[in-house]
C-alpha positions in Angstrom: 253.9 127.4 132.6 255.1 129.5 135.7 257.4 126.8 137.2 256.3 124.8 140.0 253.1 126.8 140.4 251.6 124.5 137.7 249.8 127.3 136.4 249.8 128.6 132.9 250.4 132.3 132.6 250.8 134.8 129.6 254.3 135.1 128.3 254.1 138.9 128.7 252.8 140.0 132.2 252.3 143.3 133.4 254.2 144.7 136.4 252.4 147.1 138.5 255.1 148.8 140.5 254.3 152.0 138.6 250.5 152.0 139.5 251.4 152.2 143.2 254.5 154.6 143.5 257.9 155.5 142.6 257.4 156.6 138.9 255.6 159.6 139.5 251.5 159.9 140.0 249.1 157.7 138.1 245.3 158.4 138.4 243.1 155.6 139.6 241.2 155.7 136.3 244.4 155.5 134.3 245.7 152.5 136.6 242.4 150.6 135.9 242.4 151.2 132.2 246.0 150.0 132.1 244.9 146.6 133.8 241.9 146.4 131.5 244.0 147.1 128.1 246.5 144.5 129.4 243.9 142.0 129.8 242.2 142.7 126.6 245.6 142.3 124.9 245.9 138.7 126.4 247.8 139.3 129.5 246.9 136.8 132.5 249.7 137.7 134.9 249.9 140.5 137.2 253.0 141.2 139.5 252.6 143.5 142.3 253.8 143.8 146.0 252.7 144.9 149.4 254.8 147.9 149.4 253.9 149.4 146.1 252.2 152.6 147.2 251.9 151.2 150.6 249.4 148.7 149.3 247.8 150.9 146.5 248.8 148.6 143.7 247.2 145.5 145.3 244.3 147.3 146.1 243.8 148.6 142.5 244.4 145.1 141.2 241.7 143.9 143.8 239.2 146.4 142.7 239.9 145.4 139.0 239.4 141.8 139.4 236.2 142.2 141.2 234.9 144.7 138.5 232.6 144.1 135.5 235.4 143.9 132.9 237.9 141.7 134.4 238.8 138.5 132.7 238.8 135.1 134.1 242.0 133.1 135.2 244.3 136.1 136.0 247.3 135.1 138.0 248.4 137.6 140.8 252.1 137.4 142.1 252.5 139.7 145.1 255.5 140.1 147.3 256.4 140.5 151.1 259.2 141.5 153.3 259.8 145.1 152.9 257.6 146.5 155.5 260.3 146.5 158.2 264.0 147.1 157.9 265.8 144.8 155.7 267.3 142.4 158.5 267.3 138.7 158.4 265.5 138.6 161.8 262.6 140.2 160.5 261.8 137.3 158.1 259.6 135.1 160.4 256.3 133.8 160.7 255.1 136.4 163.2 255.6 139.0 160.5 254.7 136.8 157.6 251.2 136.1 158.8 250.0 140.0 159.3 251.6 140.7 155.9 249.9 138.0 154.0 246.6 138.7 155.7 247.0 142.4 154.6 247.8 141.4 151.1 244.6 139.1 151.2 242.5 142.0 152.1 243.8 144.4 149.6 243.5 141.9 146.8 240.2 140.8 148.3 240.8 137.1 148.0 241.0 134.0 150.1 244.3 132.7 148.9 247.2 134.4 147.4 248.4 132.9 144.0 251.9 133.5 144.6 254.1 135.2 147.3 257.6 136.1 146.6 260.1 137.2 149.2 261.0 140.7 148.1 264.7 140.9 147.6 265.5 140.0 151.3 268.9 140.2 152.7 271.3 137.4 151.2 271.3 135.2 154.4 267.5 134.9 154.1 268.0 132.4 151.1 269.7 130.0 153.4 267.4 129.9 156.1 265.5 126.7 156.5 263.1 128.5 159.1 262.2 131.1 156.4 261.0 128.4 153.9 259.4 126.2 156.7 257.1 129.4 157.5 256.4 129.7 153.7 255.4 125.7 153.5 253.2 126.3 156.5 251.3 129.0 154.8 250.7 126.8 151.8 249.6 124.0 154.0 247.1 126.5 155.6 245.8 127.4 152.1 246.9 131.2 152.7 249.1 131.0 149.7 249.0 128.7 146.7 252.9 128.9 146.1 255.9 130.9 146.9 258.9 132.2 145.2 261.7 134.8 145.5 262.6 138.1 144.0 266.4 138.4 144.0 269.1 141.0 143.2 272.1 138.6 142.3 272.5 135.5 140.4 274.0 134.0 143.4 270.8 134.6 145.6 268.8 133.0 142.7 270.9 129.9 142.6 270.6 129.5 146.4 266.8 129.7 145.9 266.6 127.3 143.1 267.9 124.6 145.3 265.1 124.9 147.4 262.5 122.2 146.7 259.5 124.6 147.6 260.5 127.5 145.5 258.1 127.7 142.6 259.7 130.7 140.8 262.6 133.1 140.7 262.1 136.9 139.7 265.3 138.4 138.4 266.4 141.5 136.4 266.9 140.2 132.9 267.1 142.5 129.8 269.7 143.2 126.9 271.5 145.5 129.7 271.9 142.6 132.1 272.9 139.2 130.5 274.5 137.5 133.5 271.5 135.5 134.5 272.0 133.6 131.2 275.2 131.9 132.3 273.9 130.0 135.3 270.5 130.9 136.5 268.3 130.3 133.5 269.7 126.7 132.9 269.4 126.0 136.6 266.2 127.0 136.7 265.0 125.1 133.6 266.7 121.7 135.2 264.9 122.3 138.3 261.5 123.2 136.9 261.6 126.7 138.6 259.8 129.4 136.6 261.7 132.7 135.7 259.9 136.0 135.9 262.0 138.7 134.0 261.7 141.9 135.8 263.1 145.7 134.7 263.0 144.3 131.1 263.4 147.8 129.8 266.0 149.0 132.0 263.7 151.5 133.8 262.7 152.7 130.3 266.2 153.1 128.9 265.5 150.3 126.3 262.4 152.1 124.9 264.6 154.7 123.3 262.5 157.6 124.5 264.9 159.1 126.8 267.9 161.5 126.0 270.6 163.1 128.1 268.3 165.9 128.9 265.4 164.0 130.0 264.2 165.2 133.6 262.2 162.7 135.7 259.8 163.8 138.6 261.5 164.0 142.1 259.4 161.3 143.3 260.3 159.0 140.5 263.1 156.3 141.5 265.0 157.3 138.1 265.7 160.6 139.8 266.1 159.8 143.5 267.7 156.1 143.3 270.5 156.6 140.7 273.2 156.2 143.2 271.3 153.3 145.1 270.7 155.6 148.3 267.0 154.3 148.6 267.4 150.6 147.6 269.5 148.5 145.4 271.1 150.6 142.6 270.6 147.7 140.4 266.7 148.2 140.3 267.2 151.7 138.7 268.5 151.7 134.8 269.5 148.0 135.7 272.3 149.6 137.6 273.8 151.2 134.4 275.1 154.8 134.5 272.4 157.0 133.0 274.6 158.8 130.4 276.2 155.5 129.2 272.7 153.8 129.1 271.2 156.6 126.9 274.0 156.1 124.5 273.7 152.4 124.5 270.1 152.5 124.0 270.4 154.5 120.8 272.6 151.8 119.2 270.0 149.0 120.5 267.2 150.9 118.9 269.0 150.4 115.6 268.5 146.8 116.1 264.8 146.7 115.9 263.2 145.0 113.1 260.9 146.7 110.7 257.5 147.2 112.6 259.0 146.9 116.0 259.9 149.5 118.5 262.9 149.3 120.7 260.6 148.2 123.6 259.0 145.4 122.0 262.4 144.3 120.7 263.8 144.1 124.0 260.9 142.1 125.4 261.0 139.8 122.4 264.9 139.3 123.1 263.8 138.4 126.6 261.1 135.9 125.6 263.7 134.2 123.3 265.8 133.1 126.3 265.3 129.6 127.2 263.7 129.2 130.5 262.0 132.5 131.0 258.4 132.0 132.0 257.1 135.5 131.7 258.6 139.0 131.5 256.7 141.8 133.3 257.1 145.2 131.8 255.3 148.2 133.5 252.9 150.5 131.7 251.7 153.9 132.7 249.1 153.9 129.9 246.6 151.5 128.1 248.7 152.3 124.8 251.7 151.1 126.5 250.2 148.0 127.9 248.8 146.9 124.4 252.1 147.5 122.7 254.0 145.6 125.3 251.7 142.6 125.3 252.0 142.6 121.2 255.8 141.9 121.5 254.7 138.3 122.4 253.5 138.0 118.6 256.7 139.4 117.0 258.7 137.0 115.0 261.8 135.4 116.7 264.9 137.7 116.3 267.5 136.3 113.8 270.9 135.1 115.3 272.5 138.2 113.9 270.3 140.4 116.1 271.2 138.2 119.2 274.9 138.3 118.4 274.7 142.1 118.1 272.9 142.4 121.5 275.8 140.5 123.1 278.4 142.7 121.2 276.8 145.8 122.4 276.6 144.4 126.1 280.1 143.4 126.0 281.4 146.7 124.9 279.1 149.3 126.5 277.5 147.7 129.7 279.5 144.7 131.0 282.1 146.3 133.0 279.4 148.3 135.0 276.8 145.5 136.0 278.4 141.9 135.3 280.5 141.6 138.3 278.0 143.3 140.6 274.8 141.3 140.3 
């Protein structure tokens, strides 16, 4: 169940940032094949945003959902708020309405399942006017529910205290453990869903990258390593690339027989109490199927969970724990 939405969703969803932009080019046919493979593997939850490819991700999802092969009951979460400079005064109804209408057109639907504030400036989470506007859109049946996507644990806790917030999307993976301390327990107590994003630390936890790996120029893993384009924590979870590659080698050794490092990372996330769904991206149908199959893996033993914590404390904590 996805928190206060009251809707059941698959525990492994599909993040679709990569189908829009910022991860290199993805052909339309490939993108539609990814969506189809995910649904065939049991995925019922897509996460997108109005700025992913300037609406391309939403449009592809809309096209897929109205196509011949789409499964019934797919839940689509989108986001708004990043079509203008990131200033608190831009989070007002006069902007929300056209942004919502644009997403409705892109997705070719009459009501959005879930709209999330897209990592807005910190003061927005404390603005009663912002949430009053979202409540109005729910009352008008433009959106069924709303949530937030956050950068920091403090932002998450502020949002969880809001009675209308259905879900919180936050970075959570074996290289980002801070949400376990307060955010997940608070969300559980309040009945708020937790959507775990950047679950593979931008691919680091797949174990496929080395110090010599070169990413395309239009890939955020090239141009945003220093946080110059958006929050640094969105790229490799904020971990220095060289450190991340070395730590990923150690993490890969924790994978049980028959599981890839990526599947192990996803399985670890799913075992954290309070997680509603994890949303790995996929650039191929094969990746989408492999990610979805993580839900069927046996639970990781306590020894593995302890080893993940030890690796984090030794390699990662100093870089990320105090920042987000």
